[in-house]
C-alpha positions as CSV (number, residue, x, y, z in Angstrom):
1,X,54.3,146.1,137.5
2,X,55.4,142.6,136.7
3,X,57.2,141.9,133.5
4,X,56.6,138.6,131.8
5,X,58.9,137.1,129.3
6,X,57.3,135.3,126.3
7,X,57.4,131.5,126.6
8,X,57.9,129.1,123.7
9,X,54.7,127.2,122.9
10,X,54.5,123.9,124.6
11,X,55.2,121.0,122.3
12,X,53.6,117.6,122.5
13,X,54.1,114.0,121.3
14,X,51.5,111.6,119.9
15,X,52.1,107.9,119.3
16,X,49.5,107.1,116.6
17,X,48.3,103.7,115.5
18,X,47.7,103.6,111.7
19,X,45.7,100.4,111.8
20,X,46.4,97.5,109.4
21,X,46.9,99.7,106.3
22,X,43.7,100.8,104.7
23,X,43.7,104.7,105.0
24,X,40.0,104.6,105.8
25,X,40.6,102.7,109.0
26,X,42.3,105.6,110.7
27,X,40.4,106.8,113.7
28,X,39.2,110.4,113.8
29,X,41.6,111.2,116.7
30,X,44.5,109.7,114.7
31,X,43.5,111.7,111.6
32,X,43.3,115.0,113.7
33,X,46.7,114.3,115.3
34,X,48.4,113.8,111.9
35,X,46.9,116.7,110.0
36,X,47.9,119.1,112.9
37,X,51.4,117.7,113.3
38,X,54.5,119.7,112.6
39,X,56.7,116.6,112.4
40,X,55.7,113.0,111.6
41,X,58.1,110.0,112.1
42,X,56.7,106.9,110.5
43,X,57.6,103.2,110.6
44,X,58.5,101.1,107.5
45,X,55.4,99.1,108.0
46,X,53.1,102.1,107.2
47,X,51.9,101.7,103.6
48,X,52.8,104.3,101.0
49,X,49.1,104.7,100.1
50,X,48.3,105.7,103.7
51,X,51.2,108.1,103.9
52,X,50.2,109.7,100.6
53,X,46.7,110.2,101.9
54,X,48.0,111.9,105.1
55,X,50.5,114.1,103.3
56,X,47.7,115.4,101.0
57,X,45.9,116.8,104.1
58,X,48.8,117.7,106.4
59,X,50.2,121.2,107.1
60,X,52.1,122.6,104.1
61,X,55.3,122.8,106.2
62,X,55.0,119.5,108.0
63,X,58.1,117.3,107.9
64,X,57.8,113.6,107.2
65,X,60.7,111.2,107.9
66,X,61.2,107.4,108.4
67,X,61.9,106.2,111.9
68,X,65.6,105.2,112.2
69,X,67.6,103.6,114.9
70,X,66.6,102.0,118.2
71,X,63.7,103.0,120.4
72,X,65.9,105.4,122.3
73,X,67.0,107.2,119.1
74,X,63.4,107.7,117.9
75,X,62.3,108.9,121.4
76,X,65.2,111.5,121.3
77,X,63.9,112.8,118.0
78,X,60.4,113.2,119.3
79,X,61.4,114.8,122.6
80,X,63.7,117.3,120.8
81,X,60.9,118.3,118.5
82,X,58.4,118.7,121.4
83,X,60.9,120.8,123.4
84,X,61.2,123.1,120.4
85,X,57.5,123.7,120.6
86,X,56.4,121.4,117.8
87,X,53.7,118.7,117.6
88,X,55.5,115.5,116.9
89,X,53.9,112.2,115.9
90,X,55.3,108.7,115.7
91,X,53.1,106.8,113.2
92,X,53.1,103.0,113.6
93,X,51.3,100.2,111.9
94,X,48.5,98.5,113.9
95,X,48.3,99.7,117.5
96,X,51.1,101.5,119.3
97,X,51.1,99.2,122.3
98,X,51.2,96.2,120.0
99,X,55.0,97.0,119.5
100,X,57.5,96.4,122.3
101,X,59.8,99.0,120.7
102,X,57.0,101.7,120.8
103,X,56.2,100.8,124.4
104,X,59.8,101.5,125.3
105,X,59.6,104.9,123.5
106,X,56.5,105.9,125.4
107,X,58.3,104.9,128.7
108,X,61.2,107.1,127.7
109,X,58.9,110.1,127.0
110,X,57.0,109.5,130.2
111,X,60.2,110.1,132.2
112,X,60.3,113.7,130.9
113,X,58.0,116.6,131.4
114,X,56.8,116.5,127.8
115,X,53.1,116.0,127.3
116,X,52.2,112.9,125.3
117,X,49.2,110.8,124.2
118,X,48.8,107.3,122.7
119,X,46.2,107.1,120.0
120,X,45.1,103.4,119.5
121,X,44.7,101.8,116.1
122,X,43.1,98.6,114.9
123,X,45.5,95.8,115.5
124,X,47.0,94.5,112.3
125,X,46.3,90.8,113.1
126,X,42.7,91.5,114.1
127,X,41.9,93.9,111.3
128,X,43.4,91.8,108.5
129,X,41.6,88.7,109.8
130,X,38.3,90.6,109.4
131,X,39.2,91.7,105.9
132,X,40.1,88.1,105.1
133,X,36.7,86.9,106.2
134,X,37.9,84.9,109.3
135,X,36.0,85.7,112.5
136,X,37.7,85.3,115.9
137,X,34.9,84.5,118.4
138,X,35.4,82.7,121.6
139,X,39.0,82.6,122.7
140,X,40.0,85.8,120.9
141,X,43.8,86.0,120.4
142,X,45.2,88.5,118.0
143,X,48.8,89.5,118.3
144,X,51.2,91.7,116.3
145,X,54.8,90.5,117.0
146,X,58.2,91.8,116.0
147,X,60.0,88.8,117.5
148,X,58.6,85.3,116.9
149,X,60.5,84.0,119.9
150,X,58.1,86.0,122.1
151,X,55.1,84.0,120.9
152,X,53.4,81.7,123.4
153,X,53.1,78.8,121.1
154,X,51.4,76.5,123.7
155,X,48.8,79.2,124.3
156,X,48.2,79.5,120.6
157,X,47.8,75.7,120.2
158,X,45.4,75.6,123.0
159,X,43.3,78.5,121.4
160,X,42.6,76.3,118.4
161,X,40.9,73.8,120.6
162,X,38.2,76.4,121.4
163,X,38.3,78.7,118.4
164,X,40.9,80.5,116.2
165,X,43.7,83.0,116.6
166,X,45.5,85.5,114.4
167,X,49.1,86.7,114.5
168,X,50.9,89.3,112.4
169,X,54.6,88.3,111.6
170,X,57.2,88.9,109.0
171,X,56.9,86.6,106.0
172,X,60.5,85.4,106.6
173,X,59.4,84.0,110.0
174,X,56.7,81.7,108.7
175,X,58.8,78.6,109.0
176,X,59.7,79.4,112.6
177,X,56.0,79.9,113.4
178,X,55.1,76.5,111.8
179,X,57.8,74.7,113.8
180,X,56.7,76.4,117.0
181,X,53.1,75.4,116.5
182,X,53.9,71.8,115.6
183,X,56.3,71.5,118.6
184,X,53.5,72.8,120.9
185,X,51.3,69.9,119.8
186,X,48.9,71.6,117.3
187,X,47.3,69.2,114.9
188,X,49.2,69.3,111.5
189,X,45.9,69.4,109.6
190,X,44.5,72.5,111.4
191,X,43.3,75.0,108.8
192,X,45.5,78.1,108.2
193,X,44.9,81.3,106.1
194,X,47.9,83.5,105.2
195,X,47.1,87.0,104.1
196,X,49.6,89.4,102.4
197,X,49.1,93.1,101.9
198,X,46.3,93.0,104.4
199,X,43.5,95.6,103.8
200,X,45.5,96.8,100.8
201,X,44.5,97.0,97.1
202,X,46.3,93.7,96.4
203,X,45.4,91.8,99.5
204,X,45.7,88.1,98.8
205,X,44.8,85.1,101.0
206,X,45.9,81.5,100.6
207,X,44.4,78.7,102.7
208,X,46.1,75.5,103.7
209,X,47.1,73.7,106.9
210,X,49.7,74.1,109.6
211,X,52.0,71.5,108.0
212,X,51.8,73.1,104.6
213,X,51.2,76.9,104.9
214,X,54.9,77.8,104.4
215,X,54.9,76.4,100.9
216,X,51.4,77.8,100.2
217,X,52.7,81.3,101.1
218,X,55.8,81.1,98.9
219,X,56.4,84.5,97.4
220,X,54.7,86.5,100.2
221,X,56.8,89.4,101.5
222,X,56.7,91.9,104.3
223,X,54.1,91.6,107.1
224,X,51.6,88.8,106.8
225,X,48.8,87.7,109.0
226,X,48.1,84.0,109.9
227,X,44.6,83.0,111.0
228,X,44.6,79.5,112.4
229,X,41.7,77.3,113.5
230,X,38.2,76.1,112.6
231,X,37.0,79.6,111.7
232,X,39.2,79.7,108.6
233,X,36.5,77.6,106.9
234,X,34.1,80.5,107.1
235,X,36.2,82.4,104.5
236,X,34.1,80.7,101.7
237,X,31.1,82.8,102.8
238,X,32.6,85.7,104.7
239,X,35.5,86.8,102.5
240,X,34.1,90.2,101.5
241,X,37.2,92.3,100.7
242,X,38.7,90.0,98.1
243,X,35.3,89.0,96.7
244,X,34.2,92.5,95.6
245,X,33.2,92.4,91.9
246,X,36.2,94.3,90.5
247,X,38.8,93.2,93.1
248,X,42.3,93.5,91.7
249,X,41.2,94.9,88.3
250,X,43.4,97.7,87.1
251,X,41.1,100.2,85.5
252,X,42.1,103.0,83.2
253,X,40.2,106.2,83.7
254,X,40.9,108.7,80.9
255,X,40.1,111.8,83.0
256,X,42.0,114.3,85.2
257,X,42.2,113.6,88.9
258,X,39.7,116.4,89.5
259,X,37.2,115.0,87.1
260,X,37.7,111.4,88.0
261,X,37.2,111.8,91.7
262,X,33.7,110.3,92.0
263,X,34.4,107.6,89.4
264,X,37.6,106.5,91.0
265,X,36.0,106.4,94.5
266,X,33.2,104.1,93.1
267,X,35.7,101.9,91.4
268,X,37.7,101.5,94.6
269,X,34.5,100.7,96.5
270,X,34.1,97.7,94.1
271,X,37.8,96.7,94.7
272,X,39.3,98.1,91.5
273,X,42.7,99.9,91.2
274,X,41.9,103.1,89.1
275,X,44.7,104.8,87.1
276,X,43.7,108.3,86.1
277,X,45.2,109.5,82.8
278,X,44.2,113.0,81.6
279,X,43.4,113.0,77.8
280,X,42.3,116.6,77.5
281,X,43.3,119.9,79.0
282,X,40.7,122.7,79.4
283,X,41.6,126.2,78.3
284,X,39.7,129.5,78.0
285,X,38.3,130.4,74.6
286,X,40.7,132.2,72.3
287,X,38.5,135.3,72.4
288,X,36.4,136.1,75.5
289,X,33.9,138.4,73.7
290,X,31.2,135.7,73.3
291,X,31.3,134.8,77.0
292,X,31.3,138.4,78.0
293,X,28.1,139.1,75.9
294,X,26.5,135.9,77.3
295,X,27.1,136.9,80.9
296,X,25.7,140.4,80.3
297,X,22.7,138.7,78.6
298,X,22.1,136.5,81.6
299,X,22.0,139.6,83.9
300,X,19.8,141.6,81.5
301,X,17.2,138.9,81.2
302,X,18.0,138.0,77.6
303,X,17.6,134.2,78.2
304,X,14.8,132.0,79.2
305,X,17.1,128.9,79.6
306,X,20.7,128.1,80.2
307,X,21.6,124.5,79.1
308,X,24.7,123.0,80.6
309,X,26.2,120.0,78.9
310,X,29.3,119.4,81.1
311,X,30.8,120.3,84.5
312,X,33.5,122.3,82.6
313,X,30.8,124.5,81.1
314,X,29.4,125.2,84.6
315,X,32.8,126.1,85.9
316,X,33.5,128.4,82.9
317,X,30.3,130.4,83.5
318,X,30.8,130.7,87.2
319,X,34.4,131.8,86.8
320,X,33.2,134.5,84.4
321,X,30.5,135.5,87.0
322,X,33.3,135.7,89.7
323,X,35.3,138.0,87.5
324,X,32.4,140.5,87.4
325,X,31.5,140.1,91.1
326,X,28.2,138.3,90.3
327,X,26.7,135.3,92.1
328,X,23.8,132.9,92.0
329,X,21.3,135.6,92.6
330,X,21.9,136.9,89.1
331,X,20.3,133.7,87.7
332,X,17.0,134.8,89.0
333,X,14.3,134.2,86.4
334,X,16.5,132.0,84.2
335,X,15.7,128.2,84.1
336,X,18.6,125.8,84.0
337,X,18.8,122.4,82.2
338,X,21.6,119.9,82.7
339,X,22.4,117.0,80.4
340,X,23.2,114.6,83.3
341,X,23.5,114.2,87.0
342,X,27.2,115.0,87.3
343,X,26.5,118.4,85.6
344,X,23.5,118.9,87.8
345,X,25.5,118.4,90.9
346,X,28.0,121.0,89.8
347,X,25.2,123.5,89.4
348,X,23.7,122.6,92.8
349,X,27.2,123.2,94.4
350,X,26.6,126.9,93.5
351,X,23.3,126.9,95.3
352,X,21.0,126.5,92.3
353,X,18.5,123.7,91.7
354,X,18.2,122.8,87.9
355,X,14.7,122.8,86.5
356,X,15.4,120.0,84.0
357,X,17.7,116.9,84.2
358,X,16.7,114.0,81.9
359,X,15.3,111.1,83.9
360,X,16.1,108.5,81.3
361,X,18.7,108.8,78.6
362,X,21.2,111.4,79.9
363,X,22.4,112.6,76.5
364,X,21.6,115.4,74.0
365,X,18.7,113.2,72.6
366,X,17.5,112.5,76.1
367,X,17.5,116.2,77.1
368,X,15.7,117.2,73.8
369,X,13.0,114.5,74.4
370,X,12.1,116.3,77.7
371,X,12.7,119.9,76.6
372,X,9.4,121.7,75.9
373,X,8.9,123.5,72.5
374,X,8.9,127.3,72.6
375,X,5.4,128.7,73.2
376,X,5.1,132.4,72.4
377,X,2.5,133.0,75.0
378,X,4.0,131.0,77.9
379,X,7.6,131.9,76.9
380,X,7.8,135.6,76.3
381,X,11.6,135.2,76.2
382,X,12.5,132.7,73.5
383,X,16.3,132.5,73.7
384,X,18.5,129.7,75.1
385,X,22.1,130.1,76.1
386,X,24.2,127.0,75.3
387,X,27.8,127.4,76.8
388,X,29.9,124.5,75.6
389,X,33.2,123.2,74.4
390,X,34.6,124.3,71.1
391,X,34.4,120.7,69.7
392,X,30.8,120.0,70.8
393,X,28.4,118.4,68.3
394,X,25.5,120.3,66.7
395,X,22.8,117.9,67.8
396,X,21.6,119.8,70.8
397,X,21.6,123.2,69.2
398,X,19.8,121.9,66.1
399,X,17.2,120.2,68.2
400,X,16.4,123.3,70.3
401,X,16.0,125.4,67.1
402,X,13.6,122.7,65.7
403,X,11.6,123.2,68.9
404,X,11.3,126.9,68.1
405,X,14.0,128.3,70.4
406,X,16.6,130.8,69.4
407,X,20.0,129.5,70.5
408,X,23.2,131.4,71.4
409,X,25.7,128.6,71.0
410,X,28.7,130.0,72.9
411,X,32.2,128.6,73.2
412,X,32.8,128.6,77.0
413,X,36.0,126.7,76.9
414,X,38.4,124.9,74.6
415,X,39.5,121.3,74.9
416,X,43.0,120.5,73.8
417,X,44.7,117.1,73.7
418,X,46.8,116.4,76.9
419,X,50.4,115.5,76.8
420,X,51.1,111.7,76.5
421,X,51.2,109.7,79.7
422,X,54.6,108.2,81.0
423,X,56.1,105.4,78.9
424,X,55.1,102.7,81.4
425,X,51.4,103.7,81.2
426,X,51.5,103.8,77.4
427,X,53.1,100.3,77.4
428,X,50.5,99.0,79.8
429,X,47.7,100.4,77.6
430,X,49.0,98.7,74.5
431,X,50.1,95.4,76.0
432,X,47.0,94.6,78.1
433,X,48.3,95.8,81.4
434,X,44.8,97.3,82.2
435,X,41.9,95.0,82.8
436,X,39.3,97.7,81.7
437,X,39.0,101.2,80.4
438,X,36.1,103.5,81.0
439,X,35.2,106.1,78.3
440,X,32.9,108.9,79.3
441,X,32.8,110.8,76.0
442,X,33.8,110.5,72.3
443,X,36.7,112.9,73.0
444,X,38.2,110.6,75.6
445,X,38.3,107.8,73.0
446,X,39.9,110.0,70.3
447,X,42.4,111.6,72.6
448,X,43.5,108.4,74.5
449,X,44.2,106.7,71.2
450,X,45.9,109.8,70.0
451,X,48.3,110.2,73.0
452,X,48.8,106.6,74.0
453,X,47.5,104.2,71.3
454,X,44.6,101.7,71.3
455,X,43.9,99.6,74.3
456,X,44.8,95.9,73.9
457,X,42.1,93.5,72.7
458,X,42.0,91.8,76.1
459,X,41.1,95.0,77.9
460,X,37.4,95.3,78.7
461,X,36.0,98.5,77.1
462,X,33.1,100.3,78.9
463,X,31.4,103.4,77.4
464,X,29.0,105.8,79.0
465,X,26.5,106.1,76.1
466,X,25.7,105.4,72.4
467,X,27.7,108.3,70.9
468,X,30.8,107.2,72.8
469,X,30.1,103.6,71.7
470,X,30.0,104.7,68.1
471,X,33.3,106.5,68.4
472,X,35.0,103.5,70.1
473,X,33.7,101.2,67.3
474,X,35.1,103.6,64.7
475,X,38.5,103.3,66.3
476,X,38.3,99.5,66.1
477,X,37.6,98.9,69.7
478,X,35.2,96.2,70.9
479,X,32.6,97.6,73.2
480,X,31.8,95.2,76.1
481,X,29.9,97.4,78.6
482,X,27.3,100.2,78.1
483,X,24.9,101.2,80.9
484,X,21.2,101.7,80.3
485,X,21.5,105.3,81.6
486,X,24.4,107.5,80.7
487,X,25.9,108.4,84.0
488,X,29.2,107.8,85.9
489,X,27.5,105.7,88.7
490,X,25.7,103.6,86.2
491,X,28.8,103.1,84.1
492,X,30.8,101.8,87.1
493,X,27.8,99.7,88.2
494,X,27.5,98.1,84.7
495,X,31.3,97.2,84.8
496,X,30.8,95.6,88.2
497,X,27.8,93.6,86.9
498,X,29.9,92.5,83.9
499,X,32.7,91.3,86.1
500,X,30.1,89.3,88.2
501,X,28.8,87.7,85.0
502,X,32.3,86.7,83.9
503,X,33.0,85.2,87.3
504,X,29.7,83.1,87.2
505,X,30.4,82.0,83.6
506,X,33.9,80.9,84.5
507,X,32.8,79.2,87.6
508,X,30.3,77.1,85.6
509,X,33.1,76.0,83.1
510,X,34.9,72.7,83.6
511,X,38.5,73.2,84.7
512,X,39.9,72.3,81.3
513,X,37.7,74.8,79.5
514,X,38.7,77.6,82.0
515,X,42.3,77.1,81.1
516,X,41.5,77.5,77.4
517,X,39.1,80.3,77.9
518,X,39.7,83.6,76.1
519,X,38.2,85.6,79.0
520,X,40.9,87.8,80.5
521,X,41.4,89.8,83.7
522,X,41.7,89.0,87.4
523,X,38.4,87.2,87.4
524,X,39.6,84.7,84.9
525,X,43.0,84.3,86.5
526,X,41.5,83.3,89.9
527,X,39.9,80.2,88.2
528,X,43.0,79.1,86.3
């Protein structure tokens, strides 16, 4: 009989390219290596937003630390972790082999028996050039350099005779790049675009020429990307990232992160920078008896309809179902109506398809307009369950009663005012630090004003529907945007359309009028 001693699990090392900064540009292989890692060492060039996105999905006990010291020092840290049986990652901006220091680390690891892999990433120069709207056809040169002295300036100057090139350098090295290009014989008037915070929320590009780009980029810090050559002129038509309708707009979203997920994602797709500020907290009802009776009534066939007016109401009912070991099968025979698409999606998430969602106005009035009156022959059960917040209005219940239905209006949850946001957020709200605010209910208006004060007059106010608009007006706010249909997608779409209208209006103004215009926000500032 042979006795085997247990061996430590084999560790491994991955050199992972993070790309130019946008978290959505991580490759699948890079994402998998990061979420499975035990230890992640990251370079200073990796943006905080990307690190935050990775940490949110990483192992609970994963260790994150900045890379410190020379290449040999970083390699020793990685090798030590791997020999301890851990999965170690060195996360670098752009592509791993775009950095001489990382190449030296890989060479050091290759001299050991430790298993390693190199996961490529989109090069910073090439990726940012695309986000800036500058194509690099023909002679395609895109370089990420840590040492400007390593640049082949003559080769770069020759490239501009056939096309364009892009290089990623530190902002402090721009003057050295200019001098090198001019010494290599490049035409001083050759077009240059300099992009800072490439692929980030505040990416900004300035265009000039080789002899003037250093002054044009004054104030840029960190890594920047220069695109040089005739293709820079195509930015006017191809600059898509910075030309999104809400690009650079700071938008206040008075909802919790959980509730604001879909809205914030849509805002980001249009280029906005959402800031989520909870205005309410959801708590169980003070006495659970009403909900207990309602759940028993659902199971016993007491109701013909359940009408959901919010995602919170859906959650409250399903939580109560879970407490009693019930599931979607116990809704058999009960029809479900939802006031809007967001609420309907919450119901569908539990495997049930609602029978009624208003096609037009997604409000109490819109639902009532499509809700059939009670018919004693067709509807042998004439009772409706209406689980809602404790502060809900009586419009819906009264309308259902008018249509001949009996209504059990049940408090499914309580809404209480959230704690005030941090002082800097409160100051930004009152001083015009936000370009827009999106209100999705009357309570968000009341509670935001209550915990943080009224938004500044220059802030664009967008509301989801007429009731919310009335409340905003009562609080002295000017309503600028209201979608035709009361839904989150339509609300964001309406704000984007409003921004486009502002941009077109400002573009049509003479320069002197623009400077005197009262129109605020990033759209106006770009024309001033």
